[in-house]
C-alpha positions as CSV (number, residue, x, y, z in Angstrom):
1,X,0.0,0.0,0.0
2,X,2.8,2.4,0.8
3,X,4.5,1.7,-2.5
4,X,1.4,2.8,-4.4
5,X,0.8,5.9,-2.4
6,X,4.3,7.3,-2.7
7,X,4.2,7.9,-6.6
8,X,0.7,9.3,-6.4
9,X,1.7,11.7,-3.6
10,X,4.8,12.7,-5.5
11,X,2.8,13.3,-8.7
12,X,0.3,15.5,-6.7
13,X,3.2,17.6,-5.2
14,X,4.7,18.1,-8.7
15,X,1.3,19.2,-10.1
16,X,0.8,21.6,-7.2
17,X,4.3,23.1,-7.7
18,X,3.6,23.7,-11.4
19,X,0.2,25.3,-10.7
20,X,1.6,27.5,-7.9
21,X,4.4,28.8,-10.1
22,X,1.9,30.5,-12.4
23,X,0.2,32.2,-9.4
24,X,3.1,34.4,-8.3
25,X,3.1,38.2,-8.5
26,X,2.7,39.4,-12.1
27,X,4.9,42.2,-13.5
28,X,3.2,45.4,-14.3
29,X,2.6,45.9,-18.1
30,X,3.3,48.9,-20.2
31,X,2.3,49.8,-23.7
32,X,4.9,50.6,-26.3
33,X,4.6,54.3,-27.3
34,X,5.3,53.3,-31.0
35,X,3.7,50.0,-31.9
36,X,1.2,49.7,-29.0
37,X,2.4,46.2,-28.0
38,X,2.0,45.3,-24.3
39,X,5.4,44.7,-22.7
40,X,6.4,44.0,-19.1
41,X,7.4,47.3,-17.5
42,X,10.7,45.9,-16.3
43,X,11.5,44.9,-19.9
44,X,10.4,48.2,-21.5
45,X,13.1,50.8,-22.5
46,X,12.7,54.4,-21.7
47,X,13.7,56.7,-24.6
48,X,13.0,60.4,-24.6
49,X,10.6,60.0,-21.6
50,X,8.4,57.3,-23.3
51,X,8.4,53.5,-22.9
52,X,9.2,51.3,-25.9
53,X,9.4,47.6,-26.6
54,X,12.9,46.3,-27.4
55,X,12.4,46.5,-31.2
56,X,11.0,50.0,-31.2
57,X,13.6,51.2,-28.7
58,X,16.3,50.2,-31.1
59,X,14.6,52.1,-33.9
60,X,14.2,55.2,-31.7
61,X,17.8,55.1,-30.7
62,X,18.8,55.0,-34.4
63,X,16.9,58.2,-35.2
64,X,18.8,61.5,-34.9
65,X,18.1,63.3,-31.7
66,X,17.6,66.7,-33.4
67,X,18.5,69.9,-31.8
68,X,18.2,70.1,-28.0
69,X,17.2,73.2,-26.1
70,X,17.0,74.2,-22.4
71,X,13.8,75.4,-21.0
72,X,14.2,79.1,-19.9
73,X,12.0,78.5,-16.8
74,X,12.8,75.1,-15.4
75,X,16.1,74.2,-17.1
76,X,14.9,70.8,-18.5
77,X,16.7,69.8,-21.8
78,X,14.4,68.6,-24.5
79,X,14.2,68.2,-28.2
80,X,13.1,71.0,-30.4
81,X,9.9,69.2,-31.3
82,X,8.8,69.2,-27.6
83,X,9.7,72.9,-27.0
84,X,8.1,76.2,-27.9
85,X,10.1,79.3,-28.7
86,X,8.8,82.6,-27.3
87,X,10.6,85.9,-27.4
88,X,13.9,84.3,-28.4
89,X,13.6,81.9,-25.4
90,X,12.7,78.1,-25.4
91,X,10.1,76.7,-23.0
92,X,8.8,73.2,-22.3
93,X,5.0,72.7,-22.6
94,X,4.6,72.9,-18.8
95,X,6.4,76.2,-18.4
96,X,5.2,78.0,-21.5
97,X,4.1,81.4,-20.1
98,X,0.7,82.8,-21.1
99,X,0.8,85.9,-23.2
100,X,1.4,88.7,-20.8
101,X,-0.8,91.8,-20.7
102,X,1.2,95.0,-20.9
103,X,0.7,95.8,-17.2
104,X,1.2,92.3,-15.8
105,X,4.3,90.7,-14.2
106,X,6.1,87.7,-15.8
107,X,4.9,84.2,-15.0
108,X,6.7,82.3,-12.3
109,X,8.0,78.8,-12.3
110,X,5.0,76.8,-11.0
111,X,5.0,73.0,-10.9
112,X,8.7,72.2,-11.3
């Protein structure tokens, strides 16, 4: 009787171990900013402030970076496509000052 219970108990333990392996914590998923594919966040690559899958990250890295500018308000360096030029100064989208009325004071650095 003991000889027949041992293989059955061993098989039961192996099955439980296999099932339990799939029930562990799952990694958080991210979406590739280029192709939209779901990729584990720890496997995604950050390029220019956006997350990409491995394939798209390589393509992004191969593209020329373009001219970089420093935001006049917060000092963040970004590509020209992400900046706005106003009165010979470059601003990021967050710091872009509202058009000033003739009698108003300049905008302050809020949020950085």
